[in-house]
C-alpha positions as CSV (number, residue, x, y, z in Angstrom):
1,X,-64.1,-111.0,-8.8
2,X,-65.7,-108.2,-6.9
3,X,-69.3,-108.0,-5.6
4,X,-71.0,-104.6,-6.1
5,X,-74.0,-103.9,-3.8
6,X,-77.0,-102.8,-5.8
7,X,-80.1,-101.0,-4.4
8,X,-83.2,-103.0,-5.3
9,X,-86.1,-101.5,-3.3
10,X,-88.5,-98.7,-4.4
11,X,-88.0,-95.3,-3.0
12,X,-88.6,-95.2,0.7
13,X,-88.6,-99.0,1.0
14,X,-86.2,-100.8,3.4
15,X,-82.8,-101.1,1.9
16,X,-82.2,-104.5,0.4
17,X,-79.0,-105.6,-1.4
18,X,-78.1,-108.1,-4.0
19,X,-74.8,-108.7,-5.7
20,X,-73.3,-108.3,-9.1
21,X,-69.9,-109.8,-9.8
22,X,-67.5,-108.2,-12.2
23,X,-63.9,-108.9,-13.1
24,X,-61.2,-106.8,-11.5
25,X,-57.6,-106.6,-12.5
26,X,-55.2,-108.7,-10.4
27,X,-54.3,-106.8,-7.2
28,X,-50.8,-106.4,-5.9
29,X,-50.2,-108.4,-2.8
30,X,-50.3,-106.5,0.5
31,X,-47.2,-107.9,1.9
32,X,-47.9,-106.4,5.3
33,X,-50.7,-108.9,5.7
34,X,-48.7,-112.0,4.6
35,X,-47.2,-114.0,7.5
36,X,-46.4,-117.5,8.7
37,X,-48.5,-119.0,11.5
38,X,-47.9,-122.2,13.5
39,X,-50.1,-124.7,15.4
40,X,-48.5,-127.1,17.9
41,X,-49.4,-130.8,18.5
42,X,-47.6,-131.9,21.7
43,X,-48.1,-133.5,25.1
44,X,-48.3,-131.4,28.3
45,X,-48.6,-132.6,31.9
46,X,-48.7,-131.1,35.4
47,X,-45.0,-129.9,35.3
48,X,-45.3,-126.2,34.4
49,X,-41.6,-125.7,34.4
50,X,-41.2,-128.5,31.8
51,X,-44.1,-127.0,29.8
52,X,-42.5,-123.6,29.6
53,X,-39.3,-125.2,28.5
54,X,-41.1,-127.1,25.8
55,X,-43.0,-124.0,24.7
56,X,-39.7,-122.1,24.5
57,X,-38.3,-124.9,22.3
58,X,-41.2,-124.9,19.9
59,X,-41.3,-121.1,19.9
60,X,-37.7,-121.0,18.6
61,X,-38.6,-123.6,16.0
62,X,-41.5,-121.6,14.9
63,X,-39.3,-118.5,14.6
64,X,-36.8,-120.4,12.5
65,X,-39.6,-121.1,10.1
66,X,-40.7,-117.5,10.0
67,X,-43.8,-117.8,12.1
68,X,-45.2,-114.7,13.9
69,X,-48.1,-116.5,15.6
70,X,-47.9,-119.8,17.6
71,X,-51.0,-121.5,18.9
72,X,-50.5,-124.0,21.7
73,X,-53.0,-126.7,23.0
74,X,-55.6,-126.3,25.7
75,X,-54.1,-126.9,29.2
76,X,-50.5,-126.4,27.9
77,X,-49.7,-124.9,31.3
78,X,-50.5,-127.4,34.0
79,X,-52.1,-130.2,31.9
80,X,-55.7,-131.3,31.4
81,X,-58.1,-132.9,33.8
82,X,-56.9,-136.5,34.3
83,X,-59.9,-138.8,34.3
84,X,-59.7,-141.8,36.8
85,X,-58.5,-145.1,35.5
86,X,-60.1,-148.5,36.3
87,X,-58.4,-148.7,39.7
88,X,-58.7,-145.0,40.6
89,X,-61.4,-143.4,42.7
90,X,-61.4,-139.7,41.6
91,X,-60.1,-137.5,38.8
92,X,-57.0,-135.3,39.1
93,X,-57.8,-131.7,38.5
94,X,-55.0,-129.2,37.6
95,X,-54.1,-126.4,40.0
96,X,-55.4,-123.0,39.0
97,X,-53.0,-120.4,37.8
98,X,-53.5,-116.7,38.3
99,X,-53.8,-114.6,35.1
100,X,-51.3,-112.1,36.6
101,X,-49.2,-114.8,38.2
102,X,-45.5,-115.8,37.6
103,X,-46.4,-118.6,35.1
104,X,-48.1,-116.1,32.7
105,X,-45.2,-113.7,33.3
106,X,-42.7,-116.3,32.2
107,X,-44.8,-117.1,29.1
108,X,-44.7,-113.4,28.2
109,X,-41.0,-113.2,28.7
110,X,-40.3,-116.1,26.4
111,X,-42.8,-115.0,23.7
112,X,-40.6,-112.0,22.7
113,X,-41.7,-111.0,19.2
114,X,-44.0,-113.9,18.8
115,X,-47.8,-113.8,19.4
116,X,-48.5,-116.9,21.5
117,X,-51.9,-118.4,22.4
118,X,-51.7,-120.8,25.3
119,X,-54.3,-122.8,27.3
120,X,-54.2,-123.1,31.1
121,X,-56.5,-123.6,34.1
122,X,-57.3,-120.2,35.5
123,X,-58.0,-119.5,39.1
124,X,-60.7,-116.9,38.9
125,X,-63.3,-115.2,41.2
126,X,-66.0,-117.8,40.2
127,X,-63.7,-120.8,40.7
128,X,-61.6,-122.7,38.1
129,X,-61.9,-121.9,34.4
130,X,-60.5,-123.6,31.3
131,X,-58.9,-120.6,29.8
132,X,-56.6,-119.3,27.1
133,X,-54.2,-116.3,27.2
134,X,-52.8,-114.6,24.1
135,X,-49.5,-112.8,24.8
136,X,-46.4,-111.2,23.2
137,X,-43.2,-110.0,25.0
138,X,-45.1,-106.7,25.5
139,X,-47.8,-108.3,27.7
140,X,-51.3,-109.8,27.5
141,X,-53.3,-109.2,24.3
142,X,-56.4,-111.3,24.8
143,X,-58.1,-113.7,27.2
144,X,-60.9,-116.3,26.7
145,X,-62.7,-118.6,29.0
146,X,-64.2,-121.9,27.7
147,X,-68.0,-121.5,27.4
148,X,-69.1,-125.0,26.5
149,X,-68.0,-127.6,29.0
150,X,-68.3,-131.3,28.1
151,X,-69.6,-133.7,30.7
152,X,-66.1,-134.7,31.8
153,X,-65.3,-131.1,32.8
154,X,-68.4,-129.8,34.4
155,X,-67.5,-130.9,37.9
156,X,-64.1,-129.2,37.6
157,X,-64.6,-125.9,35.7
158,X,-67.0,-122.9,35.7
159,X,-68.2,-122.0,32.2
160,X,-67.3,-118.7,30.6
161,X,-70.0,-116.4,29.4
162,X,-69.1,-115.0,26.0
163,X,-66.6,-114.5,23.1
164,X,-64.6,-111.5,22.1
165,X,-62.0,-110.9,19.4
166,X,-59.0,-108.7,20.0
167,X,-56.3,-106.9,18.1
168,X,-52.7,-108.1,17.9
169,X,-49.5,-107.3,15.9
170,X,-50.5,-110.1,13.5
171,X,-54.2,-109.1,13.0
172,X,-57.5,-109.5,14.8
173,X,-57.8,-112.9,16.5
174,X,-60.4,-114.9,18.4
175,X,-59.8,-118.0,20.6
176,X,-61.9,-121.1,20.9
177,X,-61.2,-123.8,23.6
178,X,-61.7,-127.3,22.4
179,X,-65.4,-128.2,22.7
180,X,-66.3,-124.6,21.9
181,X,-65.6,-125.2,18.2
182,X,-68.4,-127.8,17.9
183,X,-70.9,-124.9,18.3
184,X,-71.2,-122.8,15.2
185,X,-72.4,-119.8,17.2
186,X,-69.1,-119.5,19.0
187,X,-66.9,-119.1,15.9
188,X,-69.6,-116.9,14.3
189,X,-69.6,-114.6,17.3
190,X,-65.8,-114.1,16.9
191,X,-66.1,-113.6,13.1
192,X,-68.8,-111.0,13.6
193,X,-66.5,-109.3,16.1
194,X,-64.0,-108.9,13.3
195,X,-61.6,-111.8,13.8
196,X,-59.7,-112.8,10.7
197,X,-58.0,-115.7,12.4
198,X,-59.6,-118.2,14.8
199,X,-57.1,-119.8,17.1
200,X,-58.5,-123.2,18.4
201,X,-56.8,-124.7,21.5
202,X,-57.7,-128.3,22.2
203,X,-57.1,-131.3,24.4
204,X,-59.2,-133.5,22.2
205,X,-59.0,-137.3,22.6
206,X,-59.9,-140.2,20.4
207,X,-63.2,-141.8,20.9
208,X,-63.6,-142.9,24.5
209,X,-65.9,-145.9,23.8
210,X,-64.8,-147.2,20.4
211,X,-61.4,-145.9,19.5
212,X,-60.0,-146.9,16.1
213,X,-56.8,-148.9,15.8
214,X,-55.3,-146.0,13.8
215,X,-55.8,-142.5,15.2
216,X,-56.2,-141.2,11.7
217,X,-59.3,-143.4,11.3
218,X,-60.9,-142.5,14.6
219,X,-64.4,-140.9,14.6
220,X,-63.1,-138.1,16.8
221,X,-60.3,-137.3,14.4
222,X,-63.0,-136.9,11.7
223,X,-65.0,-134.7,13.9
224,X,-62.0,-132.6,14.9
225,X,-60.9,-132.1,11.3
226,X,-64.4,-131.4,10.0
227,X,-64.9,-128.7,12.7
228,X,-61.7,-126.9,11.8
229,X,-62.5,-126.8,8.1
230,X,-66.2,-126.1,8.5
231,X,-65.8,-123.2,10.9
232,X,-63.2,-121.7,8.5
233,X,-65.6,-122.0,5.5
234,X,-68.7,-120.8,7.3
235,X,-67.0,-117.7,8.5
236,X,-64.5,-117.2,5.7
237,X,-61.6,-116.9,8.1
238,X,-58.3,-118.7,8.8
239,X,-58.3,-121.4,11.5
240,X,-55.1,-122.2,13.4
241,X,-55.8,-125.3,15.4
242,X,-53.6,-126.9,18.1
243,X,-54.1,-130.1,20.1
244,X,-52.5,-132.3,22.6
245,X,-50.9,-135.6,21.7
246,X,-50.0,-138.8,23.7
247,X,-51.7,-140.6,26.5
248,X,-53.1,-138.9,29.6
249,X,-54.6,-141.4,32.0
250,X,-57.3,-143.4,30.0
251,X,-57.3,-140.8,27.2
252,X,-55.3,-140.7,24.0
253,X,-55.1,-137.2,22.4
254,X,-55.3,-137.3,18.6
255,X,-53.0,-134.4,17.5
256,X,-54.0,-133.1,14.1
257,X,-52.8,-129.6,14.5
258,X,-53.4,-127.6,11.4
259,X,-53.8,-124.4,9.5
260,X,-56.9,-124.0,7.3
261,X,-57.6,-121.2,4.9
262,X,-61.0,-119.3,4.4
263,X,-61.9,-121.7,1.6
264,X,-61.5,-124.8,3.9
265,X,-58.2,-126.0,2.4
266,X,-55.7,-127.5,4.9
267,X,-52.4,-125.6,4.3
268,X,-50.4,-127.6,6.8
269,X,-51.1,-130.4,9.3
270,X,-49.2,-132.6,11.7
271,X,-51.6,-135.6,11.2
272,X,-51.6,-137.9,14.2
273,X,-48.0,-137.0,15.1
274,X,-46.5,-134.4,17.5
275,X,-45.0,-131.4,15.8
276,X,-45.6,-128.0,14.3
277,X,-48.0,-127.3,11.4
278,X,-46.6,-124.1,9.8
279,X,-48.1,-122.3,6.8
280,X,-47.8,-118.9,5.2
281,X,-51.2,-117.0,5.1
282,X,-52.3,-113.8,3.4
283,X,-54.8,-112.2,5.7
284,X,-56.1,-110.1,2.8
285,X,-57.6,-113.4,1.5
286,X,-60.4,-112.9,4.1
287,X,-61.5,-109.7,2.5
288,X,-60.9,-111.1,-1.0
289,X,-63.1,-114.1,-0.6
290,X,-65.9,-112.0,0.8
291,X,-65.9,-109.8,-2.3
292,X,-67.2,-112.8,-4.3
293,X,-69.8,-114.0,-1.7
294,X,-70.0,-112.7,1.9
295,X,-71.4,-115.2,4.4
296,X,-71.6,-112.7,7.2
297,X,-73.3,-110.0,5.2
298,X,-75.8,-112.5,3.7
299,X,-77.0,-113.7,7.1
300,X,-80.7,-113.4,7.9
301,X,-80.8,-113.1,11.7
302,X,-84.6,-112.4,11.6
303,X,-85.1,-115.9,10.3
304,X,-83.2,-117.5,13.1
305,X,-85.7,-116.7,15.8
306,X,-87.1,-119.4,18.0
307,X,-89.1,-122.0,16.0
308,X,-92.6,-121.1,15.0
309,X,-95.6,-123.6,15.0
310,X,-95.8,-125.4,11.6
311,X,-99.1,-123.8,10.8
312,X,-97.6,-120.3,11.2
313,X,-94.6,-121.2,9.0
314,X,-97.0,-122.4,6.2
315,X,-99.2,-119.3,6.6
316,X,-102.2,-121.1,7.9
317,X,-104.4,-119.5,10.5
318,X,-104.9,-121.4,13.7
């Protein structure tokens, strides 16, 4: 189906569009936009050398399955903030890594022909940032700082101040760091900036207060999975979502790495286990689904202004 914009206003009136759907003949696949993508669920700690070795191992496995994009968890280089246990006085904060330092250089070297998105703690001019870097063997493609900091991170990190998509050999990507994906505006900003694929890098644990006996039944697993599917549907994009696994101090990370299509279908998932979720995607599907109904084009930003008094909304004079 294709949607044809039709002019509906009188001559000289502001342009308004509606949509008429018609049947089109089946298109031939654009094989240049068909590729395999991979999301990793795995544990990472303070040992950066071990992390790079683990990344190299999973990068090779991803290549063997035909993947051209590999998304790693948040804090893959250097580990996540370690919250204090019952007998500990203070949290353990990871050391900051320089964006142009040797660790990122080694990540670039092992990436080769893969596009790799990896999380790390960035030593920046404003302090420590929870950040992500996207690289290939040719160098850095994109960089993102976490904007939304949950309570357990606010003492350790400085918040980022925006979202930007970027071009890569596998298409235009945007990155979200963990808690960022709970905020619809974050994913929307990247979609409006042209991202066809949202790469979500997380260190997302099970419920801190009331964890379920089975990770698959945990409330936070439900939240994590719903966010991945909802952000994909809202913005009609692919979501490639990675997460940490295993125990880290008092936390247990829930895994659930996955690939989601623009219609919200989960194409591959690791469930609660460590491993790679690999799926073949056709990036042309982003354009195709928007021919039928286009969520971005049908937005009404003028209606999303700060709330008005109830009387004004109902048209009553005050």
